[in-house]
C-alpha positions in Angstrom: 0.3 0.2 0.0 1.1 3.6 -1.0 1.9 5.8 2.5 -0.4 9.1 2.2 1.1 11.5 3.6 3.6 13.4 4.2 5.7 15.0 7.0 6.8 19.4 7.2 10.5 18.2 9.0 10.8 21.2 10.6 7.0 21.2 12.1 6.7 17.7 12.1 2.9 18.4 10.4 1.3 16.2 8.7 -0.7 16.2 5.5 -2.4 13.7 4.1 -2.3 13.3 0.7 -5.3 11.4 -1.6 -3.9 9.1 -4.3 -3.8 11.4 -7.1 -2.0 13.8 -5.3 0.6 10.6 -4.5 0.6 10.2 -8.2 1.7 13.9 -9.1 4.2 14.4 -6.8 5.7 10.9 -7.4 6.1 11.3 -11.8 7.5 14.9 -11.2 10.1 13.4 -8.8 10.7 10.5 -11.5 11.1 14.0 -14.2 12.7 15.7 -11.5 14.8 18.9 -13.4 12.5 18.6 -16.6 9.0 20.2 -17.2 5.8 17.3 -17.6 3.6 18.5 -19.7 0.2 18.8 -18.3 -0.9 16.5 -21.4 2.1 13.9 -20.1 0.5 14.0 -16.4 -3.0 13.6 -18.1 -1.7 10.3 -19.6 0.1 8.8 -17.1 -1.9 10.0 -13.8 -5.4 10.0 -15.0 -4.6 7.5 -18.3 -6.5 10.4 -20.7 -6.2 10.0 -24.3 -3.0 12.6 -25.8 -5.9 15.1 -27.0 -8.1 15.5 -23.7 -8.3 19.2 -22.6 -9.6 19.4 -18.8 -8.8 21.5 -16.0 -8.7 18.4 -13.6 -4.3 18.3 -13.8 -4.9 22.8 -12.9 -7.2 21.8 -10.1 -5.1 19.1 -8.4 -2.2 20.9 -9.0 -3.9 24.2 -7.0 -4.8 21.3 -3.8 -1.8 19.5 -3.9 0.1 23.5 -3.3 -1.7 24.8 -0.3 -1.2 21.3 1.2 3.0 20.9 0.6 3.6 24.9 -0.1 3.6 27.8 2.6 3.8 30.6 1.2 6.9 31.1 0.7 8.8 28.1 -1.1 7.8 27.3 -4.2 7.8 23.0 -4.5 6.4 22.4 -8.0 7.3 25.3 -10.1 4.8 26.3 -13.4 6.0 26.8 -16.8 4.2 27.8 -19.8 5.2 23.5 -20.7 4.1 22.3 -17.3 5.0 21.4 -14.2 8.0 20.0 -12.3 9.3 19.4 -9.3 11.8 21.9 -7.6 14.7 19.4 -5.5 
């Protein structure tokens, strides 16, 4: 079973994540250093068709940021090309 929580090492605050949020982080981590296109996330995390258009990715990234970012440090970077995990 996949562990679906993360812990802030500075505050020991535990944050519960959804399965999709875990999958997003894992996929971004696997591609660390490179921006991942929204279409790639739709295909890999949701198994959507290549031509699917949806706000699913943006919504999940927004909610994930609310859980893992404190407003000062951006962990998930955004560009026109997609998203990447700052490691």
